[in-house]
PATI-675331 format. One record per atom (N, C-alpha, C): residue in one letter; x, y, z. Coordinates in steps of 0.1 Angstrom, whole numbers, padded with zeros to 4 digits, always signed. Layout:
BEGIN
aXYZ...
END
This chain:
BEGIN
m-0087-1307-1194m-0091-1303-1208m-0094-1316-1216k-0105-1316-1222k-0109-1328-1230k-0104-1327-1244s-0096-1337-1248s-0091-1337-1261s-0100-1344-1271v-0100-1339-1283v-0108-1345-1294v-0100-1349-1306l-0104-1359-1313l-0097-1364-1325l-0101-1355-1336i-0090-1351-1344i-0092-1343-1356i-0094-1353-1367r-0105-1352-1374r-0109-1362-1385r-0101-1359-1398l-0088-1358-1396l-0079-1357-1408l-0070-1369-1408k-0070-1376-1419k-0063-1388-1420k-0050-1386-1427r-0039-1390-1420r-0026-1388-1426r-0018-1401-1423n-0012-1407-1433n-0004-1419-1431n-0012-1430-1423n-0025-1430-1426n-0034-1440-1419n-0035-1438-1404l-0032-1426-1399l-0034-1422-1385l-0043-1410-1384y-0051-1411-1373y-0059-1399-1370y-0051-1390-1361l-0050-1377-1365l-0042-1368-1357l-0050-1362-1346m-0044-1360-1334m-0051-1354-1323m-0046-1340-1322e-0054-1332-1314e-0051-1318-1313e-0038-1316-1306p-0031-1305-1308p-0018-1302-1302p-0020-1301-1287l-0009-1305-1280l-0009-1305-1265l-0008-1290-1260q-0016-1286-1251q-0017-1272-1247q-0008-1270-1234n-0007-1279-1225n-0001-1277-1212n+0012-1285-1211i+0018-1290-1222i+0030-1297-1222i+0040-1291-1232q+0051-1287-1227q+0061-1281-1236q+0074-1288-1236l+0079-1292-1247l+0092-1299-1248l+0103-1289-1245t+0112-1292-1236t+0123-1283-1233t+0137-1288-1237f+0138-1301-1240f+0150-1307-1244f+0147-1318-1254k+0152-1317-1266k+0150-1328-1276k+0162-1338-1274c+0157-1350-1272c+0167-1361-1270c+0172-1366-1284p+0185-1368-1286p+0189-1373-1299p+0187-1388-1302k+0182-1395-1291k+0180-1409-1293k+0167-1412-1301t+0166-1424-1306t+0154-1428-1313t+0149-1441-1306l+0137-1446-1310l+0132-1457-1304l+0141-1470-1305n+0149-1470-1316n+0158-1481-1318n+0169-1481-1306d+0171-1470-1299d+0181-1470-1288d+0174-1474-1275l+0161-1476-1275l+0154-1480-1263l+0150-1494-1263s+0146-1499-1251s+0141-1513-1250s+0127-1513-1245p+0118-1521-1252p+0104-1522-1248p+0103-1526-1233c+0095-1519-1226c+0093-1521-1211c+0078-1520-1208n+0071-1531-1207n+0057-1530-1205n+0051-1521-1216s+0043-1511-1213s+0037-1503-1223s+0046-1491-1226d+0057-1489-1220d+0066-1478-1222d+0080-1483-1227w+0090-1475-1225w+0104-1479-1230w+0114-1476-1219y+0125-1484-1220y+0136-1483-1210y+0148-1478-1217c+0155-1467-1212c+0167-1462-1217c+0179-1466-1208a+0187-1475-1213a+0199-1480-1205a+0209-1468-1202g+0210-1459-1212g+0220-1448-1210g+0216-1439-1199c+0203-1437-1197c+0198-1428-1186c+0193-1436-1174n+0192-1449-1176n+0187-1457-1165n+0173-1453-1161r+0164-1451-1171r+0152-1445-1169r+0141-1450-1178i+0128-1450-1173i+0117-1453-1181i+0113-1440-1189i+0111-1443-1202i+0106-1432-1211i+0091-1435-1214m+0083-1427-1209m+0068-1429-1211m+0064-1426-1225d+0055-1435-1230d+0050-1434-1244d+0036-1427-1244f+0035-1415-1248f+0023-1408-1248f+0016-1406-1262r+0021-1414-1271r+0016-1412-1285r+0001-1417-1285g-0007-1408-1291g-0021-1411-1293g-0029-1409-1280m-0023-1404-1269m-0030-1403-1256m-0036-1389-1255e-0048-1388-1250e-0054-1375-1247e-0046-1367-1236e-0046-1354-1237e-0038-1346-1228e-0042-1348-1213s-0055-1350-1211s-0060-1351-1198s-0055-1364-1192r-0054-1375-1200r-0048-1387-1195r-0033-1386-1192i-0026-1379-1201i-0012-1376-1198i-0009-1369-1185l-0017-1359-1183l-0015-1351-1170l-0019-1360-1158e-0029-1368-1159e-0033-1377-1148e-0022-1387-1145s-0016-1392-1156s-0005-1402-1154s+0007-1397-1147l+0009-1383-1147l+0021-1377-1142l+0019-1372-1127n+0007-1374-1122n+0004-1368-1109n+0014-1373-1098n+0018-1385-1099n+0027-1391-1089n+0041-1394-1095g+0044-1387-1105g+0057-1389-1112g+0068-1380-1107d+0078-1380-1116d+0090-1372-1113d+0088-1357-1114k+0098-1349-1109k+0098-1335-1112k+0102-1332-1126i+0111-1341-1132i+0115-1340-1145i+0110-1352-1153h+0104-1350-1164h+0098-1361-1172h+0105-1363-1185c+0105-1376-1189c+0109-1379-1203c+0097-1386-1210g+0095-1383-1222g+0084-1389-1229g+0086-1390-1244i+0077-1398-1250i+0077-1399-1265i+0063-1394-1269f+0063-1385-1279f+0051-1379-1284f+0050-1379-1299d+0038-1378-1304d+0036-1376-1318d+0042-1362-1321a+0051-1361-1331a+0059-1349-1333a+0050-1337-1336q+0039-1339-1343q+0030-1328-1347q+0022-1323-1336r+0022-1329-1324r+0013-1325-1313r+0020-1317-1302i+0034-1316-1302i+0041-1310-1292i+0050-1299-1297a+0050-1287-1289a+0059-1276-1293a+0072-1277-1286y+0082-1272-1292y+0096-1272-1285y+0098-1258-1280t+0100-1256-1267t+0103-1243-1261t+0116-1244-1254p+0127-1241-1260p+0140-1243-1254p+0142-1235-1241q+0148-1241-1231q+0151-1235-1218q+0165-1230-1219p+0169-1222-1209p+0183-1217-1208p+0193-1229-1208k+0205-1227-1213k+0214-1238-1215k+0217-1245-1201w+0218-1237-1190w+0221-1243-1177w+0210-1252-1173y+0197-1249-1177y+0186-1257-1173y+0186-1270-1180r+0190-1270-1193r+0190-1282-1201r+0201-1291-1197w+0213-1285-1193w+0224-1293-1188w+0220-1299-1175f+0214-1291-1166f+0210-1296-1153f+0200-1308-1154s+0190-1306-1163s+0180-1317-1165s+0186-1329-1170a+0195-1328-1180a+0201-1339-1186a+0210-1346-1176a+0217-1338-1167a+0226-1344-1157a+0218-1352-1147l+0207-1347-1142l+0199-1354-1133l+0194-1368-1138i+0190-1367-1151i+0186-1380-1157i+0197-1390-1158a+0209-1384-1162a+0221-1393-1164a+0225-1399-1151l+0223-1392-1140l+0227-1397-1127l+0216-1406-1121g+0205-1407-1127g+0194-1415-1122g+0187-1410-1110l+0188-1397-1108l+0182-1391-1096l+0167-1389-1099n+0159-1400-1098n+0145-1400-1100n+0139-1410-1091t+0125-1409-1090t+0118-1418-1081t+0114-1431-1088l+0118-1433-1101l+0113-1445-1108l+0123-1456-1109n+0135-1454-1103n+0146-1464-1104n+0141-1479-1101n+0134-1480-1090n+0129-1494-1086n+0120-1499-1097r+0111-1491-1102r+0102-1495-1113r+0110-1499-1125v+0120-1491-1128v+0128-1494-1140v+0134-1508-1140f+0141-1511-1129f+0147-1524-1128f+0137-1535-1127a+0126-1533-1120a+0116-1543-1119a+0110-1546-1132q+0107-1536-1140q+0101-1538-1153q+0111-1544-1163q+0124-1540-1161q+0133-1546-1170q+0136-1561-1168k+0136-1565-1155k+0139-1578-1152k+0127-1587-1153v+0115-1582-1150v+0103-1590-1150v+0092-1583-1159p+0093-1585-1173p+0084-1578-1182p+0070-1583-1179a+0060-1575-1181a+0046-1579-1179a+0043-1590-1188s+0034-1599-1183s+0030-1611-1191s+0023-1606-1204g+0025-1613-1215g+0017-1610-1227g+0024-1599-1235v+0035-1593-1231v+0041-1582-1238v+0049-1588-1250d+0046-1584-1262d+0053-1589-1273d+0065-1580-1277t+0076-1583-1271t+0088-1574-1273t+0093-1574-1287t+0091-1585-1294t+0095-1585-1308t+0087-1576-1317a+0074-1576-1315a+0065-1567-1322a+0068-1553-1318s+0071-1550-1305s+0074-1537-1301s+0087-1531-1308k+0097-1540-1309k+0109-1536-1315k+0108-1533-1330q+0099-1541-1336q+0096-1539-1350q+0089-1526-1352k+0080-1523-1343k+0073-1510-1343k+0082-1498-1341a+0092-1500-1332a+0102-1490-1329a+0110-1486-1342t+0114-1497-1349t+0122-1495-1361t+0113-1487-1372a+0101-1491-1373a+0092-1484-1383a+0090-1469-1379d+0087-1467-1366d+0084-1453-1361d+0096-1444-1362s+0108-1449-1359s+0119-1440-1359s+0126-1438-1372s+0120-1444-1383s+0126-1442-1396s+0123-1428-1402g+0113-1421-1396g+0109-1408-1401g+0109-1398-1390s+0101-1387-1391s+0101-1377-1381s+0087-1377-1374q+0081-1389-1373q+0068-1389-1367q+0068-1388-1352i+0079-1390-1346i+0079-1389-1331i+0089-1379-1326t+0088-1375-1313t+0097-1367-1307t+0100-1372-1293l+0113-1374-1289l+0116-1378-1276l+0123-1366-1269g+0121-1365-1256g+0127-1354-1249g+0122-1351-1235i+0128-1342-1228i+0124-1337-1215i+0113-1327-1217f+0103-1328-1209f+0092-1318-1210f+0087-1313-1197l+0081-1301-1197l+0075-1295-1186l+0060-1296-1187v+0053-1297-1175v+0039-1298-1175v+0033-1286-1168s+0024-1279-1174s+0017-1268-1167s+0002-1270-1169a-0005-1264-1160a-0020-1264-1160a-0025-1251-1153q-0035-1245-1159q-0041-1233-1153q-0050-1237-1142p-0051-1228-1132p-0061-1230-1121p-0075-1231-1127e-0083-1239-1119e-0097-1241-1123e-0107-1238-1112y-0117-1230-1115y-0127-1227-1105y-0137-1239-1105p-0142-1242-1093p-0151-1253-1092p-0163-1252-1101g-0164-1261-1110g-0175-1261-1120g-0171-1254-1133g-0160-1248-1133g-0155-1241-1145g-0156-1225-1144i-0149-1218-1153i-0149-1204-1152i-0162-1197-1154t-0171-1204-1162t-0185-1198-1164t-0192-1197-1150r-0190-1207-1142r-0196-1207-1128r-0191-1195-1120f-0178-1192-1122f-0172-1180-1115f-0179-1167-1120y-0180-1166-1133y-0187-1155-1139y-0201-1153-1133d-0209-1165-1133d-0222-1165-1128d-0223-1160-1114r-0214-1165-1106r-0214-1161-1091r-0212-1146-1090l-0203-1140-1098l-0200-1126-1097l-0213-1118-1102r-0219-1122-1113r-0231-1115-1118r-0242-1116-1108s-0244-1127-1101s-0255-1129-1092s-0253-1121-1079n-0241-1117-1076n-0238-1111-1063n-0235-1096-1065l-0231-1092-1077l-0229-1077-1079l-0242-1070-1079q-0243-1060-1071q-0255-1052-1070q-0256-1043-1083k-0268-1042-1088k-0270-1033-1100k-0267-1019-1097v-0260-1012-1107v-0257-0998-1105v-0262-0991-1117s-0264-0978-1116s-0268-0969-1127s-0256-0961-1132v-0253-0963-1145v-0242-0955-1150v-0246-0949-1164k-0242-0936-1166k-0245-0930-1179k-0237-0935-1190e-0224-0938-1187e-0215-0944-1197e-0209-0957-1192a-0205-0965-1201a-0198-0978-1197a-0187-0975-1188a-0186-0983-1177a-0175-0982-1167a-0168-0995-1165t-0155-0995-1165t-0147-1008-1164t-0139-1008-1151t-0141-1019-1144t-0133-1021-1132t-0124-1033-1134v-0111-1032-1130v-0102-1043-1131v-0096-1046-1117v-0097-1058-1113v-0091-1062-1100v-0081-1074-1102k-0069-1072-1097k-0059-1082-1098k-0059-1091-1086f-0057-1104-1088f-0057-1113-1077f-0048-1125-1080t-0045-1133-1070t-0036-1145-1072t-0043-1157-1067i-0042-1168-1074i-0046-1181-1070i-0034-1188-1064e-0034-1190-1051e-0022-1196-1045e-0020-1211-1047r-0009-1217-1042r-0007-1231-1045r-0017-1240-1039d-0024-1235-1029d-0035-1244-1023d-0049-1241-1029g-0049-1232-1039g-0061-1228-1046g-0069-1216-1040t-0063-1210-1029t-0070-1199-1023t-0068-1186-1031p-0078-1179-1033p-0077-1165-1040p-0072-1155-1030v-0061-1149-1032v-0055-1139-1023v-0051-1126-1030n-0047-1116-1023n-0041-1104-1028n-0050-1097-1038a-0063-1097-1036a-0072-1090-1045a-0071-1075-1043s-0068-1068-1053s-0066-1053-1052s-0070-1047-1065l-0075-1034-1063l-0080-1027-1075l-0069-1022-1084v-0070-1024-1096v-0061-1019-1106v-0066-1007-1114t-0079-1009-1118t-0086-0998-1126t-0100-0996-1119s-0103-0983-1116s-0115-0980-1110s-0125-0976-1121g-0137-0983-1121g-0147-0979-1130g-0159-0973-1124n-0164-0980-1113n-0176-0975-1105n-0173-0978-1091a-0174-0969-1082a-0170-0971-1068a-0177-0983-1062k-0190-0985-1064k-0197-0996-1058k-0192-1009-1064v-0191-1010-1077v-0186-1022-1083v-0172-1025-1079d-0163-1015-1078d-0150-1017-1074d-0149-1024-1060k-0156-1019-1050k-0156-1025-1037k-0162-1039-1037q-0173-1040-1044q-0180-1054-1044q-0171-1064-1050l-0165-1061-1061l-0157-1070-1069l-0145-1075-1061v-0138-1066-1054v-0127-1070-1046v-0131-1079-1035q-0143-1076-1028q-0147-1085-1017q-0152-1098-1022l-0158-1099-1034l-0163-1112-1039l-0152-1121-1043i-0141-1115-1048i-0129-1123-1052i-0122-1128-1039k-0121-1120-1029k-0115-1124-1016k-0123-1135-1009t-0136-1136-1011t-0144-1146-1005t-0148-1157-1014s-0141-1158-1026s-0144-1168-1036s-0141-1182-1030y-0148-1192-1036y-0145-1206-1033y-0130-1209-1037r-0125-1219-1030r-0111-1223-1034r-0111-1229-1047w-0101-1226-1055w-0099-1231-1069w-0090-1243-1069k-0090-1251-1080k-0081-1261-1082k-0068-1254-1086p-0057-1255-1079p-0045-1248-1082p-0039-1251-1095g-0031-1242-1101g-0023-1244-1113g-0011-1253-1110l-0006-1259-1121l+0006-1267-1120l+0016-1263-1129i+0029-1264-1125i+0040-1263-1134i+0050-1274-1131n+0053-1282-1141n+0062-1293-1139n+0056-1303-1129g+0043-1304-1129g+0036-1313-1120g+0035-1309-1106r+0039-1297-1102r+0038-1292-1089r+0028-1280-1088p+0021-1278-1077p+0012-1267-1075p+0020-1254-1076a+0014-1244-1082a+0020-1231-1085a+0010-1220-1083a+0016-1208-1080a+0007-1196-1078a+0006-1189-1092t-0006-1184-1095t-0009-1177-1107t-0016-1164-1105d-0012-1154-1112d-0018-1141-1111d-0028-1139-1122y-0039-1132-1119y-0050-1129-1128y-0055-1115-1127n-0061-1110-1138n-0069-1098-1138n-0084-1102-1140c-0092-1097-1132c-0107-1098-1134c-0112-1085-1139t-0119-1085-1150t-0124-1072-1156t-0139-1073-1156v-0146-1063-1151v-0160-1062-1151v-0164-1049-1157k-0171-1050-1168k-0176-1038-1175k-0191-1037-1173v-0196-1025-1168v-0210-1023-1166v-0214-1013-1176n-0225-1016-1183n-0230-1007-1194n-0242-0999-1188p-0247-0989-1196p-0258-0981-1191p-0271-0989-1188k-0272-1001-1194k-0284-1009-1191k-0283-1016-1178g-0271-1015-1171g-0269-1022-1159g-0264-1037-1160e-0261-1041-1173e-0256-1054-1175e-0241-1055-1173f-0236-1067-1168f-0222-1068-1165f-0215-1078-1175d-0204-1073-1181d-0196-1081-1190d-0183-1085-1182i-0181-1098-1180i-0170-1102-1171i-0160-1111-1178s-0148-1109-1175s-0137-1118-1181s-0126-1119-1171v-0118-1130-1172v-0107-1132-1164v-0095-1136-1173e-0084-1129-1171e-0072-1131-1179e-0060-1133-1171r-0052-1143-1174r-0039-1145-1167r-0029-1134-1171v-0023-1128-1161v-0014-1117-1164v+0001-1119-1162s+0004-1131-1157s+0018-1135-1155s+0020-1149-1157r+0032-1153-1160r+0035-1167-1161r+0033-1175-1148t+0028-1187-1149t+0026-1195-1137t+0040-1198-1132v+0042-1196-1119v+0055-1198-1113v+0054-1206-1100s+0064-1215-1097s+0064-1222-1085s+0068-1214-1073r+0062-1217-1062r+0065-1209-1050r+0067-1218-1038
END
């Protein structure tokens, strides 16, 4: 998803659109004053962990930077861009415990960056920036989940176009609506296409078959891992023979 800058100036900063696929699940009580500058990010001695700095970064870049990261992420965000969605208490305790124990894949990077800072890094300026930023409520630190919806090759409009070009025209006196449920698996394969609502017998059969033989999608993600997602595809045919097509997610994306 391409992020755009909102041309609204506040405190001399341009605000970016809210993050859509990143939800904060645990608010960390620490501030930037409790962290140490580490290259372009921050190091938390208490958690023995790199805290990634995502302020001012487009969501697509954030997701890209997490492709090879941990299952559990810590980050710093502009407070107005991220929503807080509390998880069950056991999950918050489990996440915090994993981080406290250092059970992550970034330990080597943490120590390497702490001992050998990148050349040209002005840690004094970074610390001054930390003090200024943490004086208000401009930032949010915490554990977050990453999710992303499946994507059809070329976008959902291409999927609609493929259905329209392959559905045979039918004659109906009144508008008829067909609904087919299907799942995009972890590898992007569309599976389990089945009829939910019958509108027109010919459209029903064709729609199920077209979804079964659809191209492989880019799978959805939750917490950086491929996940299965359920959808409903609705096709409404009107008396003129035109097709109105839509796809809607019908269940929360879950790991499998």
